[in-house]
C-alpha positions as CSV (number, residue, x, y, z in Angstrom):
1,M,246.0,229.3,-60.0
2,H,243.1,228.1,-62.2
3,H,243.4,224.6,-61.0
4,H,243.5,225.7,-57.4
5,L,240.4,227.9,-58.0
6,F,238.6,224.9,-59.4
7,R,239.4,222.9,-56.3
8,I,238.1,225.6,-54.0
9,F,234.7,225.9,-55.6
10,S,232.6,222.9,-56.3
11,V,230.6,224.9,-58.7
12,L,231.1,228.7,-59.4
13,L,228.7,229.9,-62.1
14,L,230.8,232.8,-63.5
15,A,231.1,233.0,-67.2
16,A,234.4,234.2,-68.6
17,G,232.6,236.8,-70.6
18,L,231.5,238.4,-67.4
19,F,234.9,239.9,-67.0
20,A,236.2,240.3,-70.5
21,G,233.0,240.7,-72.5
22,P,230.8,243.7,-72.9
23,A,229.4,245.4,-69.7
24,A,225.8,245.3,-70.8
25,A,224.1,242.0,-71.9
26,K,220.7,242.5,-73.5
27,S,217.9,240.0,-73.6
28,R,214.7,239.9,-75.7
29,I,211.6,240.9,-73.9
30,K,210.0,237.5,-74.7
31,D,212.8,235.8,-72.6
32,I,212.3,237.8,-69.4
33,V,208.5,238.3,-69.3
34,A,205.4,236.1,-69.4
35,F,202.2,237.4,-71.1
36,E,199.1,237.5,-68.9
37,G,196.6,234.8,-70.0
38,V,199.1,233.0,-72.3
39,R,199.6,230.0,-70.1
40,D,199.0,226.3,-69.8
41,N,196.0,224.9,-67.9
42,Q,196.4,221.8,-65.7
43,L,194.0,218.9,-66.3
44,V,193.4,215.9,-64.1
45,G,191.2,212.8,-64.4
46,Y,190.6,209.4,-62.8
47,G,190.7,206.3,-65.0
48,I,191.4,202.6,-65.3
49,V,194.3,200.8,-66.9
50,V,193.6,197.3,-68.2
51,G,195.7,194.5,-69.8
52,L,198.3,194.3,-67.1
53,N,200.2,191.0,-66.7
54,G,199.1,190.3,-63.2
55,T,200.7,193.5,-61.9
56,G,197.6,195.5,-61.2
57,D,195.7,196.3,-58.0
58,A,194.6,193.7,-55.5
59,L,190.9,194.3,-55.5
60,R,190.4,193.5,-51.9
61,N,193.0,196.1,-51.0
62,A,191.8,198.8,-53.4
63,P,188.0,199.0,-53.1
64,F,187.9,202.0,-55.5
65,T,189.4,199.9,-58.3
66,K,186.7,197.2,-57.7
67,Q,183.9,199.8,-57.7
68,S,185.3,201.4,-60.9
69,L,185.5,198.0,-62.6
70,E,182.0,197.1,-61.7
71,A,180.6,200.5,-62.8
72,M,182.4,200.2,-66.1
73,L,181.2,196.7,-66.8
74,E,177.7,197.7,-65.9
75,R,177.7,200.5,-68.4
76,L,178.7,197.9,-71.0
77,G,175.8,195.7,-70.1
78,V,177.7,193.2,-67.8
79,N,176.3,192.9,-64.2
80,T,179.0,191.9,-61.7
81,R,177.6,193.5,-58.6
82,D,177.1,190.2,-56.7
83,A,180.1,188.4,-58.3
84,T,183.5,187.9,-56.8
85,L,186.2,189.7,-58.8
86,N,189.7,188.6,-58.3
87,T,191.6,189.9,-61.3
88,K,195.0,191.5,-61.0
89,N,195.1,192.9,-64.6
90,V,193.4,196.2,-63.7
91,A,194.7,199.3,-61.9
92,A,193.2,202.6,-60.9
93,V,195.2,205.6,-62.1
94,M,195.3,209.3,-62.0
95,V,195.8,211.0,-65.4
96,T,197.2,214.5,-65.8
97,A,197.9,216.7,-68.7
98,N,198.7,220.3,-69.6
99,L,196.3,222.1,-71.9
100,P,198.3,224.8,-74.0
101,A,196.9,228.3,-74.0
102,F,195.6,228.2,-77.6
103,A,195.0,224.5,-78.1
104,A,192.2,223.9,-80.6
105,T,189.5,221.3,-80.5
106,G,190.8,218.0,-81.9
107,A,194.5,218.7,-81.1
108,R,196.4,216.0,-79.3
109,I,198.4,216.5,-76.1
110,D,200.5,214.2,-74.0
111,A,199.1,212.6,-70.9
112,S,200.8,211.3,-67.7
113,V,199.5,208.2,-65.9
114,S,200.2,207.3,-62.3
115,A,199.1,204.3,-60.3
116,L,196.6,205.1,-57.4
117,G,196.5,201.7,-55.7
118,D,199.0,198.9,-55.0
119,A,199.7,198.0,-58.6
120,K,203.3,196.7,-59.2
121,S,203.6,198.0,-62.8
122,L,201.7,199.7,-65.5
123,L,203.9,198.2,-68.3
124,G,201.9,197.2,-71.3
125,G,198.6,198.4,-69.9
126,T,195.9,200.4,-71.8
127,L,194.2,203.4,-70.4
128,L,190.5,203.4,-71.1
129,V,188.6,206.6,-72.1
130,T,189.2,209.1,-69.3
131,P,187.8,212.6,-69.2
132,L,190.4,215.2,-68.1
133,M,188.9,218.2,-66.2
134,G,190.2,221.6,-65.3
135,A,189.9,223.5,-62.1
136,D,186.4,224.6,-63.1
137,G,185.1,221.0,-63.3
138,R,184.7,221.1,-67.0
139,A,186.2,218.3,-69.2
140,Y,188.6,219.8,-71.7
141,A,190.2,216.6,-73.0
142,V,189.8,212.9,-73.2
143,A,192.7,210.5,-72.8
144,Q,193.1,206.9,-74.0
145,G,196.0,204.7,-75.2
146,T,198.8,202.4,-74.3
147,V,200.9,203.4,-71.3
148,Q,204.7,203.6,-71.9
149,T,206.6,203.5,-68.6
150,G,210.2,203.4,-69.8
151,A,211.0,201.2,-66.8
152,V,212.1,197.6,-66.2
153,S,210.7,195.4,-63.4
154,A,211.2,191.7,-62.8
155,T,210.4,189.3,-60.0
156,G,212.1,186.0,-59.2
157,A,210.4,182.8,-58.0
158,S,211.9,183.3,-54.6
159,G,210.3,186.7,-54.3
160,S,213.4,188.7,-55.1
161,T,212.7,191.7,-57.3
162,I,214.6,194.2,-59.4
163,S,213.4,197.4,-61.0
164,K,214.9,200.2,-63.0
165,G,212.9,203.5,-63.1
166,V,209.4,203.8,-61.8
167,P,207.1,201.2,-63.4
168,T,204.0,202.6,-61.7
169,A,204.1,205.8,-63.6
170,G,204.2,206.4,-67.4
171,R,203.1,208.6,-70.3
172,I,200.9,208.3,-73.3
173,A,202.4,210.4,-76.1
174,S,199.7,212.4,-77.9
175,G,197.2,210.3,-75.9
176,A,194.7,213.0,-75.1
177,I,192.4,214.8,-77.5
178,V,191.3,218.3,-76.8
179,E,187.5,218.6,-76.6
180,G,187.2,222.2,-75.3
181,E,189.2,225.3,-75.8
182,S,190.2,227.7,-73.1
183,G,188.4,230.6,-74.8
184,F,191.3,233.1,-74.5
185,Q,190.9,235.6,-77.4
186,L,194.2,237.4,-77.7
187,A,193.4,239.2,-81.0
188,N,190.3,240.9,-79.5
189,M,192.1,242.4,-76.5
190,T,192.8,246.1,-76.3
191,S,195.4,245.9,-73.6
192,L,197.7,243.2,-72.3
193,R,199.9,242.9,-69.2
194,M,203.4,241.4,-69.2
195,T,204.7,239.8,-66.0
196,L,208.4,239.9,-65.3
197,R,209.9,236.5,-64.3
198,N,212.3,238.3,-62.0
199,P,210.5,241.4,-60.7
200,D,212.6,244.6,-60.6
201,F,211.8,248.3,-60.6
202,T,214.7,249.1,-63.0
203,T,214.0,246.3,-65.4
204,A,210.3,247.2,-65.6
205,G,211.1,250.8,-66.3
206,R,213.6,249.9,-69.0
207,I,211.1,247.6,-70.7
208,A,208.5,250.4,-70.8
209,D,211.1,252.9,-72.1
210,V,212.2,250.5,-74.9
211,I,208.7,249.9,-76.1
212,N,207.7,253.6,-75.9
213,A,210.9,254.5,-77.9
214,R,209.7,252.4,-80.8
215,Y,205.9,252.8,-80.3
216,P,205.3,256.1,-78.3
217,G,202.6,256.0,-75.6
218,T,201.9,252.2,-75.8
219,A,203.6,250.9,-72.6
220,I,203.5,251.8,-68.9
221,A,205.3,250.1,-66.0
222,E,202.6,249.6,-63.3
223,N,204.9,248.0,-60.7
224,P,208.1,246.0,-60.5
225,T,206.3,243.0,-61.9
226,I,203.8,244.3,-64.5
227,V,204.2,246.3,-67.6
228,A,201.0,247.0,-69.5
229,I,200.9,247.5,-73.2
230,R,198.3,248.9,-75.6
231,P,198.6,248.4,-79.4
232,A,199.3,251.4,-81.5
233,N,196.6,252.7,-83.7
234,G,195.6,250.3,-86.5
235,Q,197.3,247.3,-85.0
236,D,195.8,244.2,-83.5
237,M,197.2,242.7,-80.3
238,M,198.7,239.6,-82.0
239,S,200.8,241.6,-84.5
240,F,201.8,244.2,-81.8
241,V,203.0,241.5,-79.4
242,T,205.0,239.9,-82.1
243,Q,206.9,243.1,-82.6
244,V,207.2,244.0,-78.9
245,E,208.5,240.6,-77.7
246,N,211.6,240.8,-80.0
247,L,212.8,244.2,-78.7
248,S,216.0,244.0,-76.6
249,V,216.4,245.3,-73.1
250,E,219.1,245.1,-70.5
251,P,217.7,243.4,-67.3
252,D,218.9,244.6,-63.9
253,A,219.1,242.5,-60.8
254,P,219.9,243.2,-57.1
255,A,223.2,242.1,-55.6
256,K,222.8,238.6,-54.3
257,V,224.9,235.7,-53.1
258,V,223.1,232.3,-53.3
259,I,224.6,229.5,-51.2
260,D,223.7,225.8,-51.3
261,E,225.4,224.4,-48.2
262,I,224.5,220.8,-49.0
263,A,226.2,220.7,-52.4
264,G,228.8,223.3,-51.6
265,V,227.7,225.7,-54.3
266,I,228.3,229.4,-54.3
267,V,226.8,231.7,-56.9
268,M,227.4,235.5,-57.0
269,G,225.7,238.1,-59.1
270,E,227.7,240.6,-61.0
271,N,226.5,243.5,-58.7
272,V,228.0,242.0,-55.6
273,R,230.5,244.3,-53.9
274,L,232.8,244.0,-50.9
275,S,233.9,246.8,-48.6
276,T,237.4,246.8,-47.3
277,V,237.8,244.0,-44.7
278,A,240.5,241.9,-43.1
279,V,239.9,238.2,-43.0
280,Q,241.8,235.3,-41.3
281,Q,240.7,231.7,-41.3
282,G,242.1,228.7,-39.5
283,N,240.8,225.2,-38.9
284,L,240.8,223.5,-35.5
285,T,241.1,219.7,-35.8
286,I,240.3,217.4,-32.9
287,T,241.3,213.8,-33.3
288,V,240.2,211.0,-31.0
289,R,241.8,207.6,-31.4
290,E,240.3,204.7,-29.6
291,T,242.3,201.5,-29.0
292,S,241.4,198.4,-27.0
293,Q,243.7,196.3,-24.9
294,V,243.0,192.9,-23.4
295,S,243.6,192.4,-19.7
296,Q,244.1,188.8,-18.7
297,P,244.6,187.4,-15.1
298,T,247.9,185.8,-14.2
299,A,248.3,182.1,-14.5
300,F,246.7,180.0,-11.8
301,S,245.0,183.0,-10.3
302,K,241.6,182.4,-8.7
303,G,238.5,184.5,-9.6
304,G,240.3,186.5,-12.4
305,T,238.5,187.3,-15.6
306,T,239.6,188.5,-19.0
307,A,238.5,192.1,-19.7
308,I,238.8,194.5,-22.6
309,V,240.2,197.9,-21.5
310,P,239.6,200.9,-23.8
311,Q,242.4,203.4,-24.3
312,S,241.8,206.9,-25.7
313,D,244.3,209.2,-27.3
314,I,243.1,212.8,-27.9
315,S,245.1,215.4,-29.9
316,V,244.3,218.9,-30.9
317,D,245.8,220.5,-34.1
318,E,245.2,224.1,-35.0
319,E,246.1,225.3,-38.4
320,K,249.2,227.5,-38.4
321,G,250.8,230.1,-40.6
322,K,247.8,231.9,-42.0
323,K,247.9,235.7,-41.7
324,F,245.3,238.3,-42.0
325,L,244.3,239.0,-45.6
326,T,243.0,242.4,-46.5
327,V,240.3,242.3,-49.2
328,K,240.0,245.9,-50.5
329,S,236.8,247.4,-51.8
330,G,236.1,245.6,-55.1
331,A,235.2,247.7,-58.2
332,S,234.0,244.5,-59.9
333,L,233.0,240.9,-59.3
334,A,236.3,239.8,-60.6
335,S,238.3,241.6,-57.9
336,L,236.0,240.2,-55.2
337,V,236.5,236.6,-56.5
338,A,240.2,237.1,-56.7
339,G,240.4,238.4,-53.1
340,L,238.3,235.5,-51.8
341,N,240.3,232.9,-53.7
342,A,243.5,234.3,-52.2
343,L,242.3,232.8,-48.9
344,G,242.8,229.3,-50.3
345,V,240.0,227.6,-48.4
346,T,237.5,224.9,-49.1
347,P,233.9,225.6,-50.3
348,R,232.6,224.9,-46.8
349,D,235.0,227.4,-45.2
350,M,234.2,229.9,-48.0
351,I,230.5,229.8,-47.2
352,S,231.3,230.5,-43.5
353,I,233.6,233.4,-44.5
354,L,230.9,235.0,-46.7
355,Q,228.3,234.7,-44.0
356,T,230.7,236.2,-41.4
357,I,231.6,239.1,-43.8
358,K,227.9,239.8,-44.3
359,T,227.5,239.9,-40.5
360,A,230.3,242.4,-40.3
361,G,228.4,244.6,-42.8
362,A,231.2,244.4,-45.4
363,L,229.3,242.4,-48.0
364,Q,227.1,244.7,-50.0
365,A,224.7,242.0,-51.1
366,D,221.8,239.8,-50.0
367,I,222.7,236.3,-49.0
368,E,220.2,233.5,-49.7
369,V,220.9,230.1,-48.2
370,M,219.1,227.2,-50.0
């Protein structure tokens, strides 16, 4: 039965403990919420990678690379405005990085480098000093260093090429230095809002109840997404959050069935229920066989030609022997899965059956098709 069940579902994300384990699974508050303001900030910058082995931008096809190269050389005291530049060892790139919430000045963060023009590879190149700016236009970090692509690219004399990975994108580990802090002062705050990663009325209420049970009057659920907390008397926000985030709560979730029709994946939540329903499923197979025959004229005939005559053989086969199966109201997800598995169908058919049962009003859950 288990082997047959594995064949029916391509992937069925149902842990064994869901049926035999405890009914309530608790999670730490820190694992189901995000704290407002405690977040990364995305940075972006425009720079130049040099030292490429003839795999850089073609300057006549990438005027921005040529202008950037001329401007850089001019700042270094070299005038190339009226000269003809024909190097292929330079590439214009976009540099991105994530600035952590509490990154201090002088800290190092990783930077990602991506080709902007028609460069073939960034392997072995060096990124020159590139300011990385936030959404407010302020430079929060500066990146520089050797680009590591982790890719392989080779070109033969005949023009044939082979590549593994993406040689036009790479990373510089710890290649950016933080020059400006985000300015978020957690310790000085008098209140903080927690955002649920999966908004739910019941879960928000439970979080507030758990916190208030330990620290009375310090939490309030504002809506299904936000729970506001205020430190107890004599505590700063940092120490209070440290204690609150380790409290355990049992998250709740609506009944939902998620279907990925492309991959044939069906995932059901533990709250999914099925009303009593009778289901019958049968496949209709239509087979068309095409054969070709050669028609030749008789010997010594005049004006005859050889022709190919197609022959078609069509057959219809309807699956027999399947009877109505009554799936009774399930008291648990286990009984629902057992009832559906008794149909003995493929994942594609199971998806159609679930959608049809939902249309009939017997599936007490929301269906989300990816």
